[in-house]
ROMARMI-713410 format. One record per residue (C-alpha): residue number from 1; x, y, z. Coordinates in steps of 0.25 Angstrom, whole numbers, plus 2048, in hexadecimal, padded with zeros to 3 digits. Each point is the difference from the previous one (the first is absolute). Example, Ala and Ser with C-alpha at 12.3 -4.5 7.8 and 13.67 -1.06 7.14 Angstrom:
REM residues 2
1;831;7EE;81F
2;806;80E;7FE
END
This chain:
REM residues 376
1;37B;39E;122
2;7FF;7F4;7F6
3;7FE;801;7F1
4;7F1;7FD;801
5;7FD;80B;809
6;809;80A;7F9
7;7F9;7FD;7F3
8;7F3;802;806
9;804;80D;807
10;806;805;7F2
11;7F3;7FC;7F9
12;7F7;807;80A
13;809;80D;800
14;7FF;800;7F0
15;7F1;7FE;801
16;7FE;80C;80A
17;809;808;7F7
18;7F8;7FD;7F3
19;7F2;802;808
20;806;80E;805
21;801;804;7F2
22;7F5;7F9;7F9
23;7F2;804;7FB
24;7F6;7FA;7F6
25;7FD;806;7F3
26;7F3;7FE;7F9
27;7FF;803;7F1
28;7F3;801;7F9
29;801;7FF;7F1
30;7F8;800;7F2
31;7FF;7F2;7FB
32;7FE;804;7F1
33;80E;7FA;7FE
34;80A;7F7;807
35;7FB;804;80E
36;7F8;7F7;809
37;7FA;809;80A
38;805;803;80E
39;80F;7FE;804
40;806;7FF;80E
41;80F;804;801
42;80A;801;80B
43;805;80E;802
44;80D;803;807
45;7FF;80E;805
46;80F;801;803
47;805;7FD;7F2
48;7F4;805;7F9
49;7FE;7F2;7F9
50;7F3;7F9;7FB
51;800;7F1;7FE
52;806;7FD;7F7
53;7F5;7F5;7FE
54;7F2;801;806
55;7FD;7F8;80C
56;7F2;7FE;7FB
57;7F7;803;7F3
58;7F1;801;802
59;7F8;7FE;7F3
60;7F6;80C;7FF
61;7FC;807;7F3
62;806;80E;800
63;800;804;80E
64;804;80E;7FE
65;7FE;806;80E
66;802;7F9;80D
67;7FB;803;80E
68;804;7FA;80D
69;7F7;7FF;80D
70;805;808;80C
71;806;7F3;806
72;806;7FC;7F3
73;7FA;7F2;801
74;7F6;803;7F4
75;803;805;7F2
76;7F6;806;7F6
77;802;802;7F1
78;7F8;807;7F5
79;801;7F8;7F3
80;800;80A;7F5
81;7F9;7F9;7F5
82;7F4;805;7F7
83;7F7;7F9;80A
84;806;804;80D
85;802;7F7;80C
86;805;802;80E
87;808;7F4;807
88;803;7FC;80E
89;80C;7F9;806
90;805;7FB;80D
91;80E;802;805
92;806;7F5;809
93;80A;803;80C
94;80A;7FB;7F6
95;7FC;80A;7F5
96;7F9;7F6;7F7
97;7F5;805;7F8
98;7F3;7F8;7FD
99;7F4;804;7F8
100;7F3;802;808
101;7F5;805;7F6
102;7FD;80A;7F5
103;7F4;809;7FD
104;7FC;808;7F4
105;802;80F;802
106;7F4;804;7F7
107;809;808;7F7
108;80B;7FF;7F6
109;810;801;802
110;800;803;80F
111;80E;807;803
112;800;803;80F
113;7FA;7FC;80E
114;801;803;80E
115;7FA;7FA;80D
116;7F8;808;80A
117;807;802;80E
118;7F7;7F6;807
119;804;7F6;7F5
120;7F1;7FD;7FD
121;800;805;7F1
122;808;800;7F4
123;7FE;80D;7F7
124;804;7FD;7F1
125;802;80A;7F5
126;7FB;7FB;7F3
127;807;808;7F6
128;7F9;7FB;7F4
129;807;804;7F3
130;7F3;800;7F8
131;7F8;80D;803
132;7F3;7F9;7FF
133;7FC;7FD;80B
134;80D;805;806
135;807;7FF;80D
136;7FA;7FE;80E
137;803;7FF;80E
138;7FB;7F3;807
139;800;7FB;80F
140;803;7F1;803
141;7FE;7FA;80E
142;80B;7F8;806
143;7FC;7F5;809
144;808;7FD;80C
145;808;7F4;7F9
146;804;80A;7F5
147;7F7;7FB;7F6
148;7F9;80A;7F7
149;7F1;802;7FF
150;7F8;805;7F4
151;800;80F;7FD
152;7F6;808;809
153;801;80E;7FB
154;804;807;7F3
155;802;80E;7FC
156;802;807;7F3
157;805;80E;7FC
158;7FE;809;7F5
159;80B;802;7F6
160;806;80D;7FD
161;801;7FD;7F1
162;80B;80A;7FE
163;80A;7F6;7F9
164;7F6;7F9;7F7
165;80A;7F4;7FF
166;803;7FE;80F
167;7F4;807;807
168;7F4;7FC;7F8
169;7FC;7F7;80D
170;803;800;80E
171;80D;7F9;804
172;802;7FD;80F
173;80F;7FE;802
174;802;7FF;80F
175;7F9;800;80D
176;807;805;80C
177;7FB;801;80F
178;804;80B;809
179;809;7FC;80B
180;7F4;801;80A
181;7F8;7F6;7F7
182;7F4;80A;800
183;801;804;7F1
184;803;7F9;7F3
185;805;808;7F4
186;7FE;7FB;7F2
187;809;806;7F5
188;7F9;800;7F3
189;809;802;7F4
190;7F4;802;7F7
191;7F8;80A;808
192;80C;809;804
193;7FB;7FF;80F
194;803;7F9;80D
195;7F3;7FB;806
196;7FF;800;80F
197;7F7;7F6;808
198;7FD;7FE;80E
199;802;7F2;806
200;7F7;7F9;809
201;804;7F2;804
202;7F3;7FE;807
203;7F8;800;7F3
204;800;7F2;7FA
205;7FB;803;7F2
206;804;80F;7FF
207;80C;804;807
208;804;80C;7F7
209;7F8;80D;7FF
210;804;80C;7F9
211;807;80A;808
212;7FE;80F;801
213;806;805;7F7
214;7FF;7F4;7F7
215;80C;802;7F7
216;80C;809;7FD
217;802;805;7F2
218;80E;7FF;7F9
219;804;807;7F3
220;7F8;7FC;7F4
221;807;7F5;7F9
222;80A;7FD;80B
223;7FC;7F2;804
224;801;7FE;80F
225;807;7F2;802
226;806;7FD;80E
227;7FE;807;80E
228;808;7FF;80C
229;7FF;805;80E
230;80B;803;80A
231;800;7F8;80D
232;7F8;80A;808
233;7F6;803;7F5
234;803;80F;800
235;804;800;7F2
236;7FE;7F8;7F3
237;807;7FF;7F3
238;7FA;7FC;7F2
239;806;7FD;7F2
240;7F9;805;7F4
241;803;7F6;7F6
242;7FD;807;7F3
243;807;80E;804
244;80C;7F9;807
245;7FE;808;80D
246;7FF;7FE;80F
247;7F6;808;808
248;802;802;80F
249;7F3;802;809
250;7FD;804;80E
251;7F6;7F7;806
252;7F5;808;807
253;7F4;7F8;806
254;801;7F5;7F5
255;801;80B;7F5
256;80C;801;7F7
257;805;80F;7FF
258;80A;802;7F5
259;80D;807;804
260;80A;7FD;7F5
261;802;7F9;7F2
262;80D;7FD;7FB
263;805;7FA;7F2
264;807;7F2;7FF
265;807;804;7F3
266;805;80C;7F9
267;7FC;7F9;7F3
268;7F3;805;7F9
269;7FD;7F4;7F6
270;7F4;7F8;805
271;808;7F3;7FF
272;809;805;80B
273;7F4;802;809
274;7FB;7F3;807
275;801;802;80F
276;7FF;7F3;808
277;801;7FC;80F
278;805;808;80C
279;806;7FC;80D
280;805;807;80D
281;80D;7FC;807
282;7FD;7FA;80E
283;804;80D;807
284;7F7;808;7F7
285;80B;809;7FC
286;801;7FC;7F1
287;7F6;7FD;7F5
288;803;7F8;7F4
289;7F7;800;7F3
290;801;7F8;7F3
291;7FE;806;7F2
292;7FF;7F6;7F5
293;7FE;802;7F1
294;80D;804;7F9
295;805;807;80D
296;801;7F3;809
297;805;807;80C
298;7FF;800;80F
299;7FF;80E;805
300;803;803;80F
301;7FB;80C;808
302;803;804;80E
303;7F4;803;809
304;7FF;80C;809
305;7FF;7FB;80F
306;7F5;80A;804
307;7F8;803;7F3
308;802;7F3;7F8
309;804;808;7F4
310;809;7FA;7F5
311;80E;805;7FB
312;806;7F9;7F4
313;80C;7F8;804
314;804;7F6;7F5
315;7FC;7FA;7F2
316;806;7F2;7FF
317;7FE;7F6;7F4
318;7F8;7F4;803
319;80A;7F7;7F9
320;7F5;7FA;7F7
321;7F3;802;7F9
322;7F3;804;807
323;802;800;80F
324;7F2;7FD;803
325;802;7FF;80F
326;80B;800;80A
327;803;7FE;80F
328;809;803;80B
329;806;7F4;807
330;7FD;7FF;80F
331;80E;805;804
332;7FD;80C;7F7
333;80E;7FF;7FA
334;7FC;7FB;7F2
335;7F5;804;7F6
336;7FB;7F5;7F7
337;7FA;803;7F3
338;7F6;7F7;7F8
339;803;803;7F1
340;7F5;7FA;7FA
341;803;801;7F1
342;80F;7FC;801
343;7FD;7F4;809
344;809;803;80C
345;800;805;80E
346;80B;80A;803
347;806;802;80E
348;806;80E;803
349;808;803;80C
350;7FA;80C;808
351;807;80A;809
352;7F6;801;80C
353;806;80D;805
354;800;808;7F3
355;7F4;7F8;7F9
356;808;7FF;7F3
357;800;7F4;7F8
358;80E;7FA;7FD
359;805;7F5;7F8
360;7F9;7F4;7FB
361;804;7F3;808
362;7F8;7F6;7F8
363;7F7;7FD;7F4
364;7F8;7F4;801
365;7F8;7FA;7F4
366;7F2;7FF;803
367;7F5;800;7F5
368;7F6;80B;800
369;801;804;80F
370;7F4;809;804
371;801;801;810
372;809;7FE;80B
373;7FD;7FE;80F
374;809;7FC;80C
375;7FC;7F6;80B
376;809;804;80C
END
């Protein structure tokens, strides 16, 4: 075999090796400082290494939450600004991201979004720091080419008012669909409730209607934030931001029936209570929850195989300030933490068997990261 063919074969084998351990990491960020918007990185899921330099930077104003379409060829972001927007992007076969269009969300500071299972609508949570008029849920149609159309439906909730500083108005923090796509759940930090809506994709201008029951009440002043379902939709888990607790529910005909509520910290001071995101391992055996504030930890639980109930496993430092969101990589061997206020992404090795978080393998400088999504 001559040198030319040997070189080509070696290059081909190296390419196969790289692709076998490669994933694409998308990072959303706040652009009040040095960040420019959305960053696209290479991630080596064998070594647990990001980058080190971005493959692409897409300019977008404070894209705090990212949503991928089912085929991973379209990307949506909410722009968390005083006058909120939602943005749409295409993703080429080579992974290149290109802006498509942007629409107003008819609300302030959107923090979360999700796509209907049929990919026809983007549901956006307008958090709205100002209590007047407060937060709202909006429905945005998605065209076949991925572009967004104007809002067709909006819903507002009544605030609980328990905490006069943080609950004077409604603050919709997340919108999550059930695995079967039939219900949408709106966690409202300002109302101390999770509101439940039925989804009807056949209705062009009013796809959401209140379910029966229309909501699930949480403890006064607890501040529901993010909700997560297991793969089969039998159980759900919810973070209570202001109480720093995680709630486990059974799911019965769309309703959430509380079975368990556990603390994320043993500390009692309010500054240590700021629950954030939560994610299940791919096999569903372990749940991870972030707690920000002065705690800045990732808390791990094992999940009961039959009943879905949680057992405390580990409390691990996030190695930074304000772990707003985190993600498990496609191999499930690493957990990546977006530490917003310390401007870094921390990669932590994970033991898939025990579920425990091990050593830190990388700390990457990244200004104000807010969300992490993988393209496989």
